[in-house]
N, C-alpha and C positions, 0 to 999 in steps of 0.2 A: 280244552278251554283254559285261559289264564285266570288266576284268582288273586287280585291285588288287595291291598289294605294300606291305610295311612295311620300314623299315630298322631295324637293330639297333644297340645301343650297342657301343662298343668295350670290350674287356676288357683286363686286364693292367695293368701299371704304366705310368706316364706315359712312362717311357723306352722302352716297347714301342709307343708310339703310332705308327701308320702313317697319315700324312696321305693317302697314295694310296688307302687304303680309303675314306676320307671322299669323295674325288673319285669313286671308283667308285660310291658311294651316290648322289652327285649325278647321275651318268650314268643310273643306274637310275630314280631318281624322275622325272627330266626325260623319259625315254623314255615312262614311263607317263602323265604329265600331258599331254604333247604328243599321245600316242595318244588319250587321252580327249577332248581338245579338238578335234583334227583327225585323226580315224581314217583318212581317205582319204590323208593326207600321210605317215603313219607307221603302216602297217597292222599291223605286228608289234611295236609298242611294248610290248605286254603281256609280252614276255620280261623286262622289268624286274623282274617278280615273281620270276623264277627267279634273277636276279642277287642279289636280296635274300636269298632262301632259302639260297643257297650261302654268302654272307657270314655269315649267321646261324649256319649250321652250323660254319663255320670258327672264328668268334670264340668261340661258346659252348662247343664241344667243347674247344678249346684252353684256355679258362678253367677248365672242369671238370677236365681232366686235370692242369693245374698245381695246382689246389686239392687234388686227391687225392694228388698227390706230396708236397705240404707237410703235409697233415693226415691222410693215410691213409684218408680216407673222403669220401663226398659229403655235404656239409651241406645237406640238402634244404630245410629250412624257411628257412634263410638265403638260399639261391639263389632260392627262389620269392618271398621278400620283396623282394629286389633287383629282380627282374623286375617285380613289382607297382609298386614305387616308380618304376621307369623308364618303364613303358608305360601304366599304367592312368590316371593323372591326366589326361593330355592326351586319351586316346582317349575316356574317359567324359565329359569336359567337352564335347568336340565333339559327342558323341551328344545330350547334353541341349540344347545350343544349336541343333543341327539340328532337334530336335523343335519347339523354339520357332519356328524359321523355317518349318517345315512348317505349324504352326498359323497363322502370320501370313500366309503367301503361297500355299501350295499348296492345290489343291481338295480338298474333303472326301472325294472318291472314292479318294484315295491314302492317307488317314490310317491306316486299319486295317492295310493292307499295310506301311506305313512302321513302325507301332508293332510289328508282328510281327518285322520285320527288325531294328529297333533293340533289341528285347528279346533276340533271338538273338545280336546282336552283343555285348551286355553280358555274356552268358553264354559268349561265344566258341565258339558252335556254328553261326554263320551259314553257314559253308561247307557243312555237312551239310544245312541247310535249303534252300540254293540248289541243291544236288545233287538233292534231292527235287523241287524246283520245275522243275528242268531236264528232267524227264521228263513234266511237265505242260504241255500246249500253252498253256493259258490263262495259267498263271503265267509261262511263258517269254516270252509276248508282252505281259505287263503292263508298265506304266510303271516305269522305274527309280526306286528310292527313294534317299534321302540316305544310307542306311547300306549300300548294296549292296556298296561297295568294302571293307567290313570282313571279307569272307570270308578274305582272306589273313592278316589279323591274327588271325582265329580259328585258321587253320592254324599260325601262329607260336606262339600261346599254347598250343595243344595240343602242339607240339614242346617248348616250355619245361616243360610239365607232365610229359611222359613221358620226355624225354631224360635227365635226371639219374637217373630210376628205371632206365632201361636201363643206364646206366653203373654204377649201384650193383649191379644184378643181375649184370653181367659181372664186377665185382670179387668178388662173392660166389662165383660159379662158379670164378673163379681160385683163391680160397682153398680151396674144397672139393676141387678137383682139383690142388692144388699138388704139385709133384714134389719129393720129398725134403724136404718141409717148407717149400719156397720157392715162393712164387707167381710167376707170370710178371710181367715188367715191366709197369707200368701201361699204357704207350702201346701195347705189343704186344698186350696183352689187349683193350683197348678197340678197337684197330685191327682185330683179327680179327672182333670182333662187327660193326663198321661195314661191313666188306667183305660179310659175309653179308646185312646189312640193305640195303645198296646193291643187291646183285644181286636180292634178292627184290622190293624195291620197284620197281626199274626194270622187271623182268619183269612185275609186276602193272600198272604204268603202261602198258606197251606193249599188254598184253592188254586192259585196261579201255578204253583209248582206241580200240582196234579194235572193241570191242563196243558202247560207248556213250560217245562222246567228250564229250558234254555233261555227263555225270556225272563222268567221269574228270577233267575240268578242276578240279572243286571238292574232291573228297574227299581226305583227308589221306594215305592209303596211297600214292597215285600221286605224291606230292610228297616223301615222306620221303627217297628216295634223293638228292635234291638237297642236303638238309641233311647227309646222311651223307657224301656225296662231299666237301663242304666241310670236314666234320669230319675226314676222313682226311687232308686236306692240313694242317689245323691240328695234327694229331698229329706229322707228319713234318717240317714246315717248320722251318727255323732259318736264321739269317742266314748267308749264304755258301753255302747249299745249292746255289744256282744261280749260276754265274758271271755277272758283271754284263752282259756283252754278250748272252749267251744269255737272261738274264732280260729284257732290253729287247726282244728278239725275241719271247719268249713273251708279254709284256704287249701288244705291238702286235698280235700274232696273235689274242690273246684279245679285244681291243677290236674287231678286225675281225670276229670271229665274232659278237659281240654286235650290232654295227651291221648286219651283213649279215642276221641273222635278224630284226631289227626292221624292216628294209625289205622283206624278201621274204615273211615269214610274214604270214598274214591270218586272218580268222575262219574260213575254210574249211580251214585247215591242221589236220592230225590231231595236235593238241596237247593234252596234253603228249607222251606217247608217246616214241618213240625220237628224234624230231626235236628234243626239248628238250635233247638232248645237246649241240647246237651252242652255245646260249647258256650252258649249265651248264659245259661244258668250257672255253668262252671265259672265264668268270668265274674258274674254277680257274687258268687260265693267267695271268690278270692278277694274281691273289693270289700265285701262285708267283713270277712274274717281276718284279712291281712293287716288291718289297721290296729289290731290288738296284739302288740309284740309279746312273744313268749318264746322261750327256748324250744318249745315243742312245735312251733310254726315253721313255715318255709323261709327261714331267715336269709337264705341265699338270694331271695328276690331283692333284698336291700344291700347286698354286698356291692362294693365299688365297681367291679367289672359289669355286673348286671345293670346298675344305674347308668354307667357310661354307655352301654349299648342301647338302653332305653332312651337316653337323652338324644342320641343320634339316629334313633329308629326311623324317624320321618325321612331324613335324607338317605338313609340306607335303603329304604323302600324305593325312593325315587330313582336311585342309581342302579340298583341291582338288575332290573329287567333290561334297560338299554344295553348294559354290559353283556347280558346273556344273548341278546339278539345280535349285537355287532361283533363280538369277539371271534366267533368262528369265521366270519368273513374277513376280518382284519388279519387273523393269523393264517387263514386258508387251511384250517384244521377243524375236524369235527370235535364236538364237545367230548371231554373225557374227565375223569376224576381230578387229575392235576389242574386242568383248566378250570373246572368248577371251583376247586379250592381257591385258585387264584382270583376268580371273580368274586367270591365271598370276601376275601381279604381286601381286594380293591374297592368293593362296595363300602366296607367299613372305613377305609382310609379316605375315600372321597367324601363320605358322609361326615366324617370328623372335620375335614377341611371346609366343607360347605357350611356346617354348623358354625364354625369359628369365624369364617371369613364373610359369610353372607347372611345366614339366619340371625345370629345374635346381634351383629352390628346394626342391621336394619330394624330389628325388633325393638331394641332398647335405645338406639341412638336418636339424635335430635332430628335427623334429616326427614324421617317419615312420621315423626311424633304427631304433628297436627292431623286431625281427621281428614281434612281436605287433601293434604299431601299424600296420605296413605291411599285414599280412594283414587286420586288422580294418577298415582304411580301404577296402581292396579290396572286401570283402563289403558294407560300408555303401554305397559308391559304386555298386556294381552294383545294389543294391536300389533306390537312388534313381532310377537310369535306368529300371529296370523299372516303378517306380511312375509315372514320367512318361509312359512308353509307355501304361500302362493309362489314365492320365488323358486322353490324346489320344483313345483309343477311346471313353471315356465322353462326350466332347464331341461325338461324331458325332450329329447329330439323327435322331430316329426319326420317320419320316413316317406312322406308324400302319399299320393293316392294309391289305392290298392291296384295291383296288377290285374288286367283283364283276365277273367277265368275262361277256360276252354269250353267249347260247346260240343266237342266230340272227343273220342278216346285216342286220337292220334297226336294230340298236342304234347309238347315237352314241358308245358306249364301245368303243374298239378300231377295227378296220379299217372298220367300217360308216360311220365318220365321213367316209370318202373317197367314199361313194356319194351323189351329188347328190339322188337320189330319197329319201334319208332326211331331208333338210331340216335337217341339223345346222348349228349356228351357226358352228362352226369345225372345221377338220380337226384342229388341235392339241388342242382341248378345254381343260379346266381343268388344274389342278395335278396332275401324274401321281402315282399311288400304286400301287405303291411308287415312291419317288423315285429320283433318279440314284445316290445313295450306296448304297441297298439293292440296286439293279439291278447296280451295279458289283461288289458282293460275290459275285454269281453266278459270277464268273470264278475265285474261289478255293473258294467253297462250291458246287461243281457239283451240278446236279440229280440226276445219275446217276453217282456216283463208281465208278470201276473199269470203266466200260463203253467206254473208248477206249484203244486201244493207243498207245504213245508212238512217237516217231520211230524209235528203234532196234529192230532185230529184226523177225522176220516171224511170230512166234507169234500165233495167232488169240485175240482177246479177245472174248467174247460175253456179252450179258445178255439175259434174257427179260423184256420189258415187256408191258403190256396185260393181257389175261386170263391167268390161271394156266394152264399147259399142260394140266393135267388137266380144266379146264373149257372150254378153247377149242374152237371148231369148225373153226378153220383156223390155219395158221402163215404169217406173212409175214416177210420179212427186210428189214433196213435196212442199206445199204452205202454207205460213203463216207468222206470226211475229217472234220475237226472240224465242218464245216457239217452233216453228217449228225446229229451229236449235238444240234445246234440244233433239229432236227425231232423229237427224242425225246419232248418233252412233248406235242406234238400227236398223234403216233402212239400214245403211251401212252394218251391219252384216247380216241382212236378205237378202239384195240384193246379197251379195257374196255367201251366202248359196244357194239361189234359182235361181240365174242366172238373176237378174234384174240389169238394170242400173237405179239408183235413180237420177233424175234430180231435183235439188233444186231451189226453188224460194222463198227466204226469205227476208223480209224487216223489219227493226226495227219498232216496234209499228204499224204494219199494218196487221190487222186480215183479213182472207179470206171472205170478205163480200162486197157487192156493196153499203151498207149503209155508210154514213160518220161517222167514229169513232171519238169520243170526248174523249180526255185524260186530266184529271184534272191536272193543273199545267204545261201544255205544254208551252215551251218557244219560239216557233216559229209558227206563224200562217200559214206558208206555208206548214208545214208538213202534215196536214190533206188532203188538195187537192192533194199533191204529192202522198200520199197513194192511194187516189181514182183513180188517173190516172194510177198508177203502177198496181193496182189490175185488172184494165180493160185490160191492156197490157198482164198480165199473163193469164187472161181468154182467150183472143184471141190467144195467143201463143200456149196454150194447145189444143184449138179447132183446130187450123191449123196444128198441128203436128200429123201426123198419127201414129207415133211411140208410143206416150203416150197412154197407155190403161187404166191406173188407176191413181187417184189423191188422195194422202194423204193430209189432212188439219189439222192444229193445231193452237191454239191461246191461249193467256192468256185473254180470252174474258171477264172475270169478272172484268178486270181492266178498261173497257171502258163503256161509254154510247154511244147511236147511234142516228143519225138523218138522215132524208131522204135527198139524194143528190138533187141538183137543177133540174136535168133532169129526175128524176125517182121518181114519187110520191109513198109514202109509208105511210100506216096508222100505221104500227107497224115496224119501221125500224130495231129494234133489232132482229126480226124474219125474216122479208121479205128480208133483205139484204143478209143473208146467203142462203135463199131459192132461190133467183134469180140467184146467182152465181153458186151454186151447181147444180141447175136445168139446167143451160146452159150446163154444162159439161155432166150431165146425158143425156140430149137431143142429145148431140153430140156423144153418145155411150161410154162415159168414165165412169168407176166405180169411186165412191167417197167413201173414207174411212176416218172417222173423229175420231181423238184422243179426248177423253174427256178432260176437264180442269184438270190441275194439282191442287191438293188441295192447298189452300192458307196457308201461314205461318203467323206468328205474325207480318210480315212486317220487321223483323230484318234479318240481314245476318246470315243464319243458321250456317255456319262454325264458325263464330265469336261467336255466342251464345254457340256453343259446347265447344269452347276453354275457355270461361269465366265461364261455369257452371260445377259444379262437377257432376251433374246428367243430362244426356241427356234429361230426361223427362221435364226439365225446358224449353226446346225448342219445346216440342210437343204442338199441338193445338187441342182443342176439335172439334169433328166432326162437330158440329153445326156451328162453326166459319170457319172451313177449307173448308166446302162445302156450300157456300152461294147459295141462290136461283137464283142469276143473272149469273150463269154459262151458258152463252148463247150458246156457241158452243156445249156443252153437250146436252142441250135441243134440239138444232137444229138437231143433229144427231139422237136423239130418235124420233123426230117428222117426219123426212124425211126417216125413215127406210122403210116404206111401198113403197116409191118411188124408193128405191134401194140403199140408202146410208147405208154403213156398219159402225155402231158405234164400236169403239175400246174402250172397257170399262175396266179400270184398277183400279177402286176405291178400291177393296179389296187388292190391292198390295201396297196401301199407308196407309190405315186406317183399324181399326177394328170397333167395334160398338161404341167405346168411343173416341178414339184418332186417329189423323193422326200424323205420326212419323217423326222425323228428321233423324233418323238412323233406318234401318231395316236390320236385319241379318248381322250386322257388316259392312254395306255399307251405307255411307252418302247419303241421298236422294237428297239434293239440294246443288248447288255450290254457291248460293247467297241467295236471299230472295224468289225466285220463280222458277228459272231455274234448271232443273235436272242436277245432276252431270253426267259426262260421264259414270262412273261405274254403276250408278243405271239405266241409260237408257239401257245400254248393258245387265244388269241383268234382265231387263223386256222382253227381246227377247223371252224366252220360254212361256211367258204369252200372248204375242202379236200374235205369230205364229198360235195358234189354232183358232184365231178369223178371220184369213184371208180367203178370198174365195179360193176354191180349185185351181183355175187357178194360183194363186200367190204362192201356196205351192209346185209347181213342177217346174223344174224336180229334184230339189235338195233334195226333201223329207223333213221330219220333222226336225226342229232344235232340238227339245227336245228329 
């Protein structure tokens, strides 16, 4: 997952300028850039976003409080106009140029998703879109876009939109409930409100992170307390508040907390949650202590190089991520240390140029000085970015209607092209239709929306496919992880043909086994136990449902390793977990039919590979790599065949003796790096049907 951040402008008069805050911004932006370039070297560099949020809360709340004390009110339109002048010109310019770079260098398979995220970024709602995508397995595993880092800028802009309204509301309450005709002092009134906001938002952050960390990372309510805590410091801080030596100690301790969290935290940390207190309180300590200069303090924060990087930190953040995404495509080379160093230097250079040529002239010049001009420019520029996003989508080629799929095994369209007896000229066939771009869209426009539970939680999510329940002669279940959803088009067609209702039970990254699955790089420790609880619920649901006579199971089992659960000893969890679950269904009188593992690809997005390669064989995988020995569900089906499990074997419909193919008979096999395309799953129906028990092949007769 990407972790972005933005820096905020300083406020107040020039005499109040604190160079150490610019140095703190430099620390924050370098943490994030280094993390994005070398995540294995600085696994928790994403805490830079929290540093920026605290600094923003500190400066903006302090500025608003001072303005209220001088003017007696919050000047909303003036405040919003200043924010627009400061932040929008550079951010919207980078979005437009990023779209041009995507058009020039990136494959068409990412254009639509890029356009969607750029449009959401221009409207400053990207964090909410990514929160929604975070519960969608396909979206979560999609390729990163050039705008993905704008989520934190969206959080910042939402803060700027709402924060002055909050303060205005607190002032109104103070006047309504004034004692003896006198309202409470401004800072005391605002401070009381911020304490309540801090407590509520932190509580929500802890709760939401425990329930669904992927969503909690992006949504605004889980981050508000960081702004509010910085704002509280801004209200109470004044020169001399902290003695110089104590301030030096605070600043060093704060930097130590930020540095420690950036080294220790990683993608599996339950972040934000309560552990975000470490970098947040560290930032508060630096802000509180760094303003008391002493030779014992971190004076390097105020050195000219630190101030320079802090001054351009906003534009540095804007530029670095598009460069990371685009550069490997533009150079046709994988990321390396020299390329990473080049991106870092290019980010700083572009940031300096953007600050000097765009940010500063429009922020202090006369052109956008009137409030109406600033807000009008913001609306117009946002509209331009959205129009450019729409233009990128319009440029995506249309490959025309999908090719008619075969209804038997003798066709050279689809899997039949692999059968030498069919005499097909080529396994690959002609130009696929639908093409790679349209197939890639199946990752966002899923065939059966709402039929797959997400990572978090253990609630059952079920859909009925195939024949309508009132017309069906029998009910079958489909159980497994996201690879079970890949088989839904095939079972839907078979169910309609043979009169079954197909009741689906699919959950992201949750194979049909009672063993605890372990997934490398998993970002939330709660997902594995949630999977274990979910699969037991499915086991019992199927046993208790007399309508279900057969259970289809499927999984990307070679992606996992397995451990014994706490309450079920296992000497060989990889085998015994499947045996125990399937055995429970067999003992309850249910048939169990197991789809073998889909062959592994090279780990790349197959439609993207097809777009980038002139020869589809560049995307093919040798059999020895595509069919590794740890295909656990395939071995389980073979091992349990004597006990009544029916293996559904389709190896020969993916591979010949040498290769496993990305395209077979003019049909693209995968919609991403491992999941079947809808078209190929449907094309496999004539090869699945003969392997079914006789009871499942009536009354509709043979599909082929």
